[in-house]
SESEZA-127020 format. One record per residue (C-alpha): residue in one letter; y, z, x. Coordinates in steps of 0.25 Angstrom, whole numbers, plus 2048, in hexadecimal, padded with zeros to 3 digits. Layout:
<nodes>
AYZX/...
</nodes>
This chain:
<nodes>
X2C6C0B5BE/X2C7BFD5B9/X2BBBF45BB/X2BDBE95C5/X2BDBDA5C1/X2B3BD25C8/X2B3BC65BF/X2BDBBB5BC/X2C0BBA5AD/X2BBBAC5A7/X2C9BAB5A1/X2CFBAC5AF/X2C5BA25B4/X2C9B985AA/X2D8B9A5AC/X2D6B985BB/X2CFB8B5B9/X2D9B865AF/X2E4B895B8/X2DCB825C4/X2DAB765BC/X2E7B745B4/X2F1B7D5BB/X2FCB835B2/X2F8B835A4/X306B8659E/X308B7859A/X2F9B74596/X2FCB66593/X302B635A1/X2F7B6B5A7/X2ECB635A0/X2F3B565A2/X2F5B585B1/X2E6B5C5B3/X2E2B4F5AA/X2EBB475B3/X2E4B4C5BF/X2D7B475B9/X2DCB395B7/X2E5B375C2/X2DBB325CC/X2DAB255C5/X2E9B235C6/X2EEB1A5D2/X2FAB225D6/X2F8B1F5E5/X300B125E3/X30CB1A5E2/X315B1D5EE/X311B2B5F3/X31FB305F0/X31EB2C5E2/X310B305DE/X311B3F5DB/X31EB3D5D3/X318B325CB/X30CB3A5C8/X314B465C4/X31DB3E5BB/X311B385B4/X30BB455B1/X318B4B5AC/X319B3F5A2/X30BB4059D/X30CB4F59C/X318B4D593/X311B4358A/X305B4C589/X30EB58585/X314B5057A/X307B49575/X2FBB53577/X301B5E56D/X302B53562/X2F2B52561/X2F1B6155F/X2FBB61554/X2F2B5B549/X2F9B4D54A/X2ECB4754E/X2E2B46543/X2D8B3B547/X2D1B35553/X2D9B28551/X2E6B30551/X2E2B3755E/X2DEB2A565/X2EBB24561/X2F2B30567/X2EAB30573/X2EDB21575/X2FCB23574/X2FBB2E57E/X2F4B26588/X2FEB1B586/X309B24589/X303B29596/X301B1B59B/X30FB17598/X314B235A0/X30BB1E5AB/X311B105AA/X31EB165B0/X318B185BD/X30FB0B5BE/X311B065CC/X30AAFA5D3/X305AF95E1/X2FFAED5E8/X2F2AEF5EE/X2ECAE95FB/X2E6ADD5F3/X2F3ADB5EC/X2EFAE15DF/X2F8AEB5D7/X2F4AF95D5/X2FCB025CB/X2FDB0F5C5/X2F9B0E5B6/X2F3B185AC/X2E8B125A4/X2E3B17597/X2D7B1D59E/X2E0B255A6/X2E9B2959B/X2DDB2E592/X2D8B3759E/X2E5B3D59F/X2E7B3F590/X2D9B4458D/X2D7B4D599/X2E5B54595/X2E0B56587/X2D2B5B58C/X2D8B65596/X2E1B6A58B/X2D5B6C582/X2CDB7358D/X2D9B7C590/X2DAB81582/X2E9B81582/X2EFB86575/X2F5B7A56D/X2EBB70574/X2DEB7456E/X2DBB66568/X2D2B6C55E/X2D7B63553/X2D5B5655A/X2C9B59564/X2C0B4F55D/X2CAB44560/X2CEB4756F/X2CAB3D579/X2C0B3F585/X2C7B3D593/X2C0B31598/X2BBB315A7/X2AFB2D5AF/X2A8B3A5AB/X2A9B3759D/X2A5B2859F/X298B2E5A5/X296B3859A/X299B2E58E/X28FB24594/X284B2F596/X286B3758A/X28CB2D57F/X286B20585/X293B19585/X294B0F590/X29EB1259C/X2AAB0A59B/X2ACAFF5A5/X2BAB035AA/X2BDB115B0/X2C4B1A5A6/X2D1B1A5AF/X2D2B0B5AE/X2D2B0A59E/X2DFB0359B/X2DCB0158C/X2DCB0D582/X2D3B06579/X2C8B06584/X2CAB15586/X2CAB18577/X2BDB10575/X2B6B1857F/X2BBB25578/X2B6B2056A/X2A9B1C570/X2A7B2A575/X2ACB30567/X2A1B28560/X296B2C569/X298B3B56B/X293B3E55D/X287B3555E/X282B3E56A/X284B4B564/X282B53557/X28FB5A55A/X29CB53556/X2A2B55564/X2B1B51567/X2B1B47572/X2B9B5057B/X2AFB5B57A/X2A4B5157D/X2ACB4D589/X2ADB5C58E/X29EB5D58E/X29AB50594/X2A5B4E59E/X2A0B5B5A4/X292B575A4/X295B4A5AC/X29FB515B5/X294B5C5B9/X28AB515BB/X292B495C4/X296B565CC/X287B595CE/X284B4B5D5/
</nodes>
């Protein structure tokens, strides 16, 4: 008589959480990108669109960006990136490409005080979409997207938790502008460079920025949830 199974395998638990969070992983870039979009989209003002156009507009934007990611992200795992400067240049170009796609749907709406609101993707929002997509692919350990050869050059996804962690752990002043309002890539890149310079000063271990982010983002998130 076979022994009854009374405990769920850890592998099954992990697969359950992966599916719950990312959905179908047959297309890992699309799954990671769509999840990253959800992390970022609350800072986008799609409410100014007519209701009948909103869902279609969002769907088309995600399809366009996913197409870009499927073309661009494999490049950085093929050995063509050989330095931090090359990665930064690639990253800047990718953010530019996403912002250009969003410009196709820029729309204006007059507010009650006669000002204009518009849908516009900033560099702060673009970096969150790009960096979280790469982070999720790394977490998922998808074959072909290990990023092992470039892990030291990957950017940290910037958000409010990271502002808190960087200020506390690295003693870098919190930026004046909200991350979602950054409209100059130079402003974003300077913050990344400041983080890169300070991490080695605070540790005896040469920790890649993204791995530093994993640990410190969780510390801040857990601390905030206890309050």
